[in-house]
C-alpha positions as CSV (number, residue, x, y, z in Angstrom):
1,M,0.0,0.0,0.0
2,V,1.3,3.5,-0.8
3,L,0.2,6.3,1.4
4,V,0.7,9.7,-0.1
5,G,0.6,12.6,2.3
6,N,1.8,13.1,5.8
7,G,-1.0,11.0,7.3
8,G,-1.5,13.7,10.0
9,I,-1.8,12.5,13.5
10,D,-3.0,9.0,12.3
11,L,0.2,8.1,10.4
12,Q,1.7,6.0,13.2
13,Q,-1.7,4.3,13.8
14,L,-1.9,3.5,10.1
15,K,1.6,2.0,10.1
16,D,0.9,-0.1,13.1
17,L,-2.3,-1.4,11.6
18,A,-0.5,-2.2,8.3
19,Q,2.2,-4.1,10.3
20,H,-0.5,-6.0,12.3
21,L,-2.3,-7.0,9.0
22,S,1.1,-7.9,7.3
23,V,0.5,-5.3,4.7
24,K,3.5,-3.5,3.3
25,I,3.1,0.2,3.4
26,L,5.2,2.9,1.8
27,A,4.5,6.4,3.2
28,L,5.5,9.2,0.8
29,D,5.4,12.6,2.4
30,N,5.4,15.8,0.3
31,L,4.9,14.0,-3.0
32,P,3.1,16.4,-5.4
33,L,-0.4,14.9,-6.0
34,S,0.1,15.7,-9.7
35,N,2.7,12.9,-10.0
36,C,0.7,10.1,-11.4
37,L,3.6,7.7,-11.6
38,V,2.5,6.5,-8.2
39,F,-0.7,5.2,-9.8
40,I,0.8,3.1,-12.6
41,K,1.3,-0.1,-10.6
42,C,-1.7,0.4,-8.2
43,E,-4.5,-2.1,-8.2
44,S,-6.8,0.7,-7.0
45,I,-6.5,4.2,-5.5
46,C,-8.4,6.1,-2.9
47,L,-8.3,9.8,-2.8
48,S,-10.2,11.1,0.1
49,F,-10.6,14.9,0.8
50,F,-12.7,17.0,3.0
51,Y,-12.4,19.9,0.6
52,R,-11.1,19.8,-3.0
53,R,-12.2,21.8,-6.0
54,F,-10.5,19.8,-8.7
55,C,-8.1,16.9,-8.6
56,I,-5.9,16.0,-11.5
57,P,-4.7,12.7,-9.9
58,V,-8.3,11.4,-10.0
59,L,-8.4,12.0,-13.8
60,E,-4.9,10.6,-14.2
61,A,-5.9,7.4,-12.4
62,M,-9.1,7.2,-14.5
63,A,-7.0,7.7,-17.7
64,L,-4.8,4.8,-16.5
65,K,-7.9,2.6,-16.0
66,T,-7.1,2.3,-12.3
67,P,-10.1,1.7,-10.1
68,V,-10.8,5.0,-8.2
69,V,-12.5,5.6,-4.9
70,T,-12.9,9.2,-4.0
71,T,-15.1,11.5,-2.0
72,K,-18.6,12.5,-2.7
73,N,-18.6,15.8,-0.7
74,T,-16.2,17.5,-3.2
75,S,-16.1,18.2,-6.9
76,M,-14.8,14.6,-7.4
77,A,-18.4,13.4,-7.6
78,E,-18.9,15.6,-10.6
79,I,-15.7,14.4,-12.2
80,I,-16.2,10.6,-11.7
81,Q,-20.0,10.7,-12.1
82,D,-20.3,7.3,-10.5
83,E,-22.0,6.8,-7.1
84,N,-20.5,3.3,-6.9
85,N,-17.0,4.8,-6.5
86,L,-17.8,7.6,-4.0
87,I,-17.3,7.6,-0.2
88,S,-17.7,10.0,2.7
89,A,-14.3,11.4,3.8
90,D,-15.2,11.1,7.4
91,N,-16.5,7.5,7.3
92,I,-13.5,5.2,7.8
93,E,-15.6,2.0,7.5
94,E,-17.1,3.1,4.2
95,I,-13.6,3.9,2.8
96,A,-12.2,0.5,3.9
97,E,-15.3,-1.3,2.5
98,K,-15.0,0.4,-0.9
99,M,-11.3,-0.2,-1.2
100,S,-11.6,-3.8,-0.2
101,Y,-14.5,-4.3,-2.6
102,F,-12.6,-3.1,-5.6
103,L,-9.5,-5.0,-4.7
104,V,-11.6,-8.2,-4.6
105,N,-13.9,-7.3,-7.4
106,P,-12.0,-5.1,-9.9
107,Q,-14.5,-5.9,-12.7
108,F,-17.1,-3.7,-10.9
109,A,-14.9,-0.7,-10.8
110,N,-16.2,0.8,-14.1
111,T,-12.7,1.6,-15.3
112,E,-13.8,1.7,-19.0
113,K,-16.6,4.2,-18.1
114,H,-14.2,6.3,-16.1
115,Y,-11.5,6.2,-18.8
116,T,-14.1,7.6,-21.3
117,R,-15.1,10.2,-18.8
118,A,-11.4,11.2,-18.3
119,L,-11.2,11.9,-22.1
120,D,-13.8,14.7,-21.6
121,F,-11.0,16.6,-19.8
122,S,-8.3,16.3,-22.5
123,E,-6.2,19.4,-23.4
124,K,-7.5,19.2,-27.0
125,K,-11.1,19.2,-26.0
126,F,-10.5,22.1,-23.5
127,A,-8.7,24.1,-26.2
128,Q,-11.5,23.6,-28.6
129,Q,-14.1,24.8,-26.0
130,V,-12.0,27.9,-25.3
131,L,-11.8,28.6,-29.0
132,D,-15.5,28.2,-29.4
133,I,-16.1,30.7,-26.7
134,Y,-13.8,33.2,-28.4
135,E,-15.5,32.7,-31.7
136,K,-18.8,33.6,-30.1
137,L,-17.5,36.9,-28.9
């Protein structure tokens, strides 16, 4: 398991739990969230936020066809557009349940649907939309 971020006050508790469960954990502090190289070998990712307007790593994971679990109380719900992959950031049991579910049942992660959705955010499509706006002026 790769933990990106400082883990806050729960980092040691997470490390202890991982050791107890015989799960290898790699904690990466201060890694820019825009570095999607972390996602290439992941079986699934969970990006949980209490507040986030936009999150490039969610799109990067979707574009890599990696199962994504993310929070419903942020703009991530609009990006992923799939209730099946959304969790509440403050509900640890729900987070664990969704992560476990997709690890055991990756076929239900809707990765093809999410890949197609990620294409909606391509640079080319964005540039065309900006050009269309300018042409209307």
